[in-house]
C-alpha positions as CSV (number, residue, x, y, z in Angstrom):
1,M,0.0,0.0,0.0
2,S,1.4,3.5,-0.9
3,E,2.3,5.8,1.9
4,T,1.4,8.9,-0.1
5,S,-2.1,8.8,-1.3
6,E,-3.6,12.1,-2.5
7,T,-7.2,10.9,-2.4
8,P,-8.3,8.3,0.2
9,Q,-9.9,5.3,-1.4
10,P,-13.3,4.0,-0.3
11,Q,-13.1,1.8,2.8
12,H,-16.1,-0.4,1.9
13,P,-17.6,-1.6,-1.3
14,G,-20.3,0.8,-2.4
15,D,-18.8,3.8,-0.5
16,P,-18.3,6.7,-2.9
17,G,-14.8,8.0,-3.2
18,A,-13.9,11.4,-1.8
19,E,-13.2,12.7,-5.4
20,R,-16.7,11.7,-6.6
21,V,-18.4,13.2,-3.5
22,A,-16.4,16.4,-3.9
23,T,-17.4,16.7,-7.6
24,D,-21.0,16.0,-6.9
25,L,-21.2,18.4,-3.9
26,S,-19.5,21.2,-5.8
27,A,-22.0,20.9,-8.7
28,V,-25.0,20.8,-6.4
29,V,-23.8,23.7,-4.3
30,G,-23.2,25.7,-7.4
31,R,-26.8,25.0,-8.6
32,L,-28.1,25.9,-5.1
33,L,-26.3,29.2,-5.1
34,R,-27.7,30.1,-8.6
35,R,-31.2,29.2,-7.4
36,L,-30.8,31.3,-4.2
37,R,-29.5,34.3,-6.2
38,S,-32.5,34.0,-8.6
39,S,-35.0,33.8,-5.6
40,S,-34.1,37.4,-4.7
41,A,-33.5,38.8,-8.2
42,D,-35.8,41.8,-7.7
43,S,-33.6,43.1,-4.9
44,L,-31.7,45.5,-7.2
45,L,-28.4,44.2,-5.9
46,T,-25.8,42.5,-8.0
47,P,-24.1,39.5,-6.4
48,S,-20.9,41.6,-5.8
49,Q,-23.0,44.4,-4.2
50,R,-24.7,41.9,-2.0
51,S,-21.4,40.4,-1.0
52,V,-19.9,43.8,-0.1
53,L,-23.0,44.8,1.9
54,A,-22.9,41.5,3.8
55,R,-19.2,41.9,4.5
56,L,-19.7,45.4,5.8
57,E,-22.7,44.3,7.9
58,D,-20.8,41.3,9.4
59,G,-17.4,42.9,9.7
60,G,-18.1,46.5,10.2
61,P,-16.7,49.6,8.4
62,A,-13.8,49.1,6.1
63,T,-11.7,51.0,3.6
64,T,-12.1,50.5,-0.2
65,A,-8.7,48.9,-0.3
66,A,-9.6,46.4,2.5
67,L,-12.8,45.5,0.8
68,A,-11.1,45.0,-2.5
69,R,-8.6,42.7,-0.9
70,A,-11.3,40.8,0.9
71,E,-13.5,40.4,-2.2
72,L,-10.5,39.6,-4.4
73,V,-11.1,42.4,-6.8
74,R,-9.1,45.5,-8.0
75,P,-9.6,48.7,-6.0
76,Q,-11.1,50.3,-9.2
77,S,-13.7,47.6,-9.4
78,M,-14.5,48.0,-5.7
79,R,-14.9,51.8,-6.1
80,L,-17.5,51.2,-8.8
81,T,-19.4,48.7,-6.6
82,L,-19.3,51.1,-3.7
83,G,-20.3,54.0,-5.9
84,A,-23.4,52.1,-7.0
85,L,-24.2,51.2,-3.4
86,E,-23.7,54.7,-2.2
87,S,-26.0,56.1,-5.0
88,Q,-28.7,53.8,-3.8
89,G,-28.2,55.0,-0.2
90,F,-27.0,51.5,1.0
91,V,-23.5,52.7,2.2
92,T,-22.0,55.8,3.5
93,R,-18.4,57.1,3.7
94,A,-16.7,58.8,6.7
95,P,-13.1,59.9,7.4
96,D,-10.9,57.0,8.6
97,P,-10.3,57.7,12.3
98,D,-6.8,56.2,11.9
99,D,-5.8,58.0,8.7
100,G,-7.6,61.2,7.7
101,R,-6.5,60.7,4.1
102,K,-8.7,57.6,3.7
103,S,-12.4,57.0,4.2
104,V,-14.2,54.1,5.7
105,V,-17.4,52.7,4.2
106,S,-20.3,51.6,6.4
107,V,-23.6,50.0,5.7
108,T,-26.7,52.3,6.2
109,E,-30.0,51.3,7.7
110,A,-31.4,51.1,4.1
111,G,-28.5,48.8,3.2
112,S,-29.1,46.6,6.2
113,A,-32.8,46.5,5.4
114,T,-32.2,45.6,1.8
115,L,-29.7,42.9,2.7
116,A,-32.2,41.5,5.3
117,D,-34.9,41.4,2.5
118,V,-32.5,39.5,0.2
119,R,-31.6,37.0,2.9
120,A,-35.3,36.5,3.8
121,A,-36.3,35.9,0.2
122,K,-33.6,33.2,-0.1
123,R,-34.5,31.6,3.2
124,S,-38.2,31.7,2.3
125,W,-37.7,30.0,-1.1
126,L,-35.4,27.3,0.5
127,A,-37.8,26.7,3.4
128,E,-40.8,26.4,1.0
129,V,-39.0,23.9,-1.3
130,I,-37.8,21.9,1.6
131,A,-41.3,21.7,3.1
132,A,-42.9,20.8,-0.2
133,E,-40.3,18.3,-1.5
134,L,-38.9,16.5,1.6
135,D,-40.5,14.3,4.2
136,G,-39.4,14.2,7.8
137,A,-36.7,11.6,7.3
138,E,-35.3,13.5,4.3
139,R,-35.3,16.7,6.3
140,R,-33.4,15.0,9.1
141,A,-30.9,13.6,6.6
142,L,-30.5,17.1,5.1
143,A,-30.0,18.6,8.6
144,G,-27.2,16.1,9.2
145,A,-25.7,16.9,5.8
146,V,-25.7,20.6,6.7
147,G,-23.7,19.8,9.9
148,L,-21.2,17.8,7.9
149,I,-20.8,20.5,5.2
150,G,-20.4,23.1,8.0
151,R,-17.6,21.0,9.5
152,L,-15.9,20.9,6.1
153,V,-16.2,24.7,5.5
154,D,-14.8,25.4,9.0
155,K,-11.6,23.5,8.2
């Protein structure tokens, strides 16, 4: 048996390999994300705008440069995203208390409310489809899978 195996092989006949599960999970999660995005399509937020609002709400005020690094985009792209959010009243700028040459961006009440609406629309669609399509045993299995996926994401 080889000491260096990149992908552990199934331990029992019929067990799917890690590579197969990874491929299937990645595909399903991608489809789920697209469905969730489409469930809140009328929110007037692009995916990048939603992501920036969520980052600001969860992490607090940040500079344009810090947001660009966190979102893996160029500062110029982040300035465009923030400009669109600011024109809608979803973010506001204030002088950076640590460096007066910079500004920090914060989410406004309107931005928080819009983000809450987007999140609620996604949860509502998902809860409705779970209730309509899954029986109790399937919901329990899905809840267990959520825990496992959470464990993987936290690694």
